[in-house]
N, C-alpha and C positions, 0 to 999 in steps of 0.2 A: 590706154586708161590714163585717167586724169591722176595728177601727182597732189600729194597732201603739199600745203606750202605752209599753213600754220595750224597748229594744234595747240589746245589746251587741256591741260590733263587734271581734272580735280581742284580749278583755280577756286583760293577764297580770299577776301579783303574783308579784314574788319580792321578798324578806327580807333584808337588809344581809348574814344569816348564808349566803344564799346559796340558801336552800331557795326555793323556786317551789312557791308555791299555787296559782295559776290558769295552765292553758299555752293560751292562745289559744280562749278561751270566744267563743263567737257565739250569742244565739240572739234570738227577739223573742216579746213576748208580747202578747197582746191583749187588748184590752179587756171586761172582764167573763164572765172565764174563771179557773176554780183550777188552777194549776201547782203542782207538787210540786218542791224539789231532793230526791233522794235519793240515798242513799249511805251509808259506814260512817263513823267518826269520822275526822278528817282528810282527807277528800277535796276539801274546799275549797267545800263548798255555804253554809257560816256566812259566807264569805270573799266568798262571791258576794252573799249577802243585805248584808253590809257594803257593799260596791262600787256598790250601787247606792243604799242610802240615807244615803251619806255619811259613815259613821265610819270608812272603807278608802278610801284613796289608789291607784287601781290603779298599776300602774308605766307601761304601755302599753295603748293600745287605748282604746276610744270606750264609754262609758256613754251613751246618748242616753233623754230621757224626752219623749215628745210631738214627739219629731221633731227636739227640739234636745238638743246636747251637755250636760251638767250635770257633766261630769269636776270643774270648779270651784265650781260650788256648794255652798255648805254645808250640812250636815244640814237645819240648822232653817227654809232657804228651798225646799227639796224636798217636792212636794205627795203625798207618802206618809206614811205613819207604820208603826211597828214595833212590835210584841207580843213581849216577849223571854220568855227562858225563867222566867224568876224572877219576870217580872211589871213587876218596877220599880215598883209602888203606894208611895205616901208613907204609912207607920204612922201620923205626926202628923196625917193626914187622915181625916176620912171621905170614902164613899161619892160623896156629890155633889160635893166639893171634888177628892178625884181625878181625876173625868171631867172635871169642868170645868178643869183645871187649864191646858190648851193654850187655851181659850179666854179665862181670865184675862191669859196672858200676851200673847195677840195685842190686847189692850185690846175686846175684845167687847162689846158693850152688856149691860146685866143683864138685861132682858128676853129679849134674844137667849140668852144663858147658860141660862136657866132654861127655854127651849123647848128646845134644844138638848141639854142634858143629859137631860133627861126623854126626849126621843124617843130617845134613843142607850140608856138606862136600856131602856125598854120594848123596844127591839129586843132586848137580851140579856134579855128579861124577868125584870127586878131592881129597875124601878120603884119597889116597896114597898122597897127597902135603901138609899134615898138619906142618911139620916143615921146606918146603919149605922159604927161603927169598921171597918179594915180586918181586926183580930184577930178579930173578931165571925163572919167569912166563913169557908167552908169553901174548899178549893182549887178544887174547880170555880167557885166564886162568884167568887174572887179572878182565875181566868183569864175570866170572863165580864167582869168591870170593868176588867182592862188593854186587854179588846174596846175595849166602851163607850167608854175613854177615847183609844183608837186610831180609833175611827169618830166622834167627835164631832166632830173638825175637818173632816169629809167629805173626806176623802183621796181620788186617784184610785187608787192602789197600797197596798195592806195588804200588809205583809212579816211573817210567823210564824216567827220563830227556837223551834222544837220548842216549842212552848207547853205541850202536852199531857204532856209527859216525866215531870211533878212527879204527874200523877196516876193513881190505882188503876185496875186494867184495867179494869171497869165503867165506873165514872164516863170514862175516856178513851174507851169507844165510845161514851158517850151522847154526847160532847163534840164528837166527829166527825160525828155526824149534827148538831147544833147547827150548828156551823162551816158545813157543805156549806150546811145551810138561809139561814143568816145570810149569807151569801157572795150566794146565787141573791138573797134578797130585795135586796140592795144592790148587788146590779147592777155592783159594781167587782172590781179585778183582787185577785186573791190570790195572794201565791208564800209559798208553805209549806216549811220547812226541815223533814227528820226523817228517822233509819235505818230507822226502822218500815216494812215494804213492805205491811205489812196497811193498814196507815193511809195509805201513798199510793194503793194501789191503789182504795181504799174511797172516797177522797174528789175527786180528780183528775180534771180534764180533760183535762190533757197532763201528764207527769212525765220528768223530766230525770234520768238514772240515771249518777250520777258516780262515778270512783275514779281518786287520783292527782290531782286537779287538773286532770282532763278530764271530758269531758259523754261518755260511751261510745255514748249509747243515748237518742233523746228519742220519745214516742209518746204513745196511750193508754195506759191500763191495760191493755186488752184486746191490744193489740199488744204491749204490754212482755211481758205474760205469755206468751203463745202464741206468740210470735215473738223470742225473745230472741236479739241479734245475735251474743252470744258466752258465753266458759264465763262469764266472772264475771257477769255478767249474769244467764242461765239459774241459775246456784246462789245469787245473790245476792236475786233478788226467786223467793220460795215456796220450794220444797223440790224437790228435782228429784235423779233417776237420769240420770246423765250417762254414758252407755257409749262406748267408742270404736269403730270400724266404717269401711266404706268404702263408699262409692256407687256401686255394681254398673253402674249406669247408671239414668237418668229415671226416680223413681217404682221405683226397687229397691234397695233396703240390705242391708248384709249386716253381721249383728255374733253374736258368740259362736256362730260355725260357722253360722249359718241366715241368709238370704236372707227377704229380708220388704218387701211391698207397702209404699209410705210417699207423701207428698203432695208431696215436694219434687221438685225437677228444676233443671237446668241448672248441673250441675256435671260436673267432669271423669270420665270413666270411671274407677273405681278412685280414686277421690282419698280420703282419709284424710279423716274426718268423725268427728263428734260427736252422739250421738243422745240427745235428749233426751226422757224420759217422765217426766210428773207423777204423784206418788204416787194422785191420785184417778182419773189415767185406767186403771190397773191392774187389771183383773179377774181376782179368784181363782178359779181351776175346779179342775178334776181333774187330776194330772199328767198324766194321758194326752189332754186334749181342749187342754193349756195350750200355746202357743207357746213358752213356756221352764218349764222347771224349777225351783224353788229351794225352800231348804233353810228353816225357818222358824228365828230364832234368838231372838228375844224381843219381845212385844207390849206396847202400853201402851194403857189404856182413856182417850180423850181425852173423854170425855162423847157424842158424836154419830157416833163412828165409833174403831176400831180403829187404832193404828200400827203397823203390823205391821214388823220390820227383817229381811230375808232374804239370803242370800247362793245365788249361785250357782256351778257347778262351776270355774268358773273363781276366784273368788274375792270376784267383784264385789258389794258391797254394793246392797241393792234397799231401798226405802223404800216399802211401802205403806200406803195407806188404806183402810178396807173396814168396811161396817156390819158383818159379821159376823166373828167373834172364828175363832182357829185354836188350834192346839197347839203348844208349843216342840218341835223340832225332828223338825217334821213336814213331809214333801216335798209343794209344792203346786205346780201351773200357776198361771201366768200369762199371760193373754191382752190383746189389745189391738189397735185401728184403725189404719189408715194416716194418721188424721188425729188420732191420738192422740201422734204421733213428731214431733218436729220436727227437721230435722238443720242441725248448723253445720258450717262450714268448719273444720278443726282448725287448719290455721297459722295460721291470723289471729287464733286466741285465745289460742295457749299463752302468750306473753310476758305479756300482761295478768293471764294468771289466775297466773302465779306471783308478782305482787306482792299479793296477795290478802290475805294473813297479814298482811303488812308494813302493808297498811292500818289493818285494826284493830288495830295496837299503837301507831298514832300518838295 
């Protein structure tokens, strides 16, 4: 059975100007798992990371490490390390000295420093770069050196604050694989902060989706993607078509003047709902065979699929991912199955969704 290594209990963070960055945050992190805090800028995810690291003092609530409260323990006494967005490497030191810095500060023996630095550099596949200057490294290499410096102290938890954001798209994707493999090889807990949905879905064992200082939903990448709890999560995680409708009865939903079989139940008869259909779950067919008819507005070629924007007669926008091209202004049919729809209660989501644009502006 997995052991809880980090726990937050009812954590609040309020600033002197009255702004509340964290609102009643509670969660547990198990040993050896990869967790991600995901949300737009200003949602509080970095504040959580800093609260665990000891760089930010919480206003109320408990931060526990290995079952013991660490609220009053300084950052340098906590058994965890942080990899920052800008890597925070020392430009006046070479690679070896950067990685060895923490061991030197803790007065480790010379032989131990040599062994552990070599092992850390080998783990990130840069052992041959020990004598290089930091200025001679690429962005991806600097990122790996920052990770080596963090793991050389053998922390129980590694905190990563958007460490891939400065990399180009291809290198960023390559580093996702490397980070995931590194975490599995080390067997330690990773807590990763990002606003990139694809990054979170690709790397995580569990995701915490945040907005406005709150955790809106937590679960596996599959659960978060397939079963979003509300409008914000559905819209923020991947791309979605979200259409208002009503739940006629168990496994029957109505929208756009039609009734469809769905996979959801347990709601009130005729309860207002929102229907979520992912773009990749829509299949283009002829207008006669489609469950819905839409008019194509524009399309973009994305390499392995076409991204098609269309509108129905009610003016609702539909985003479609298809391997087949369409024609601008063409009338096409769309078909989908019961499992391709996810039904969300409308009234539970409306207030939080209204704050979405404000969150992006922070």
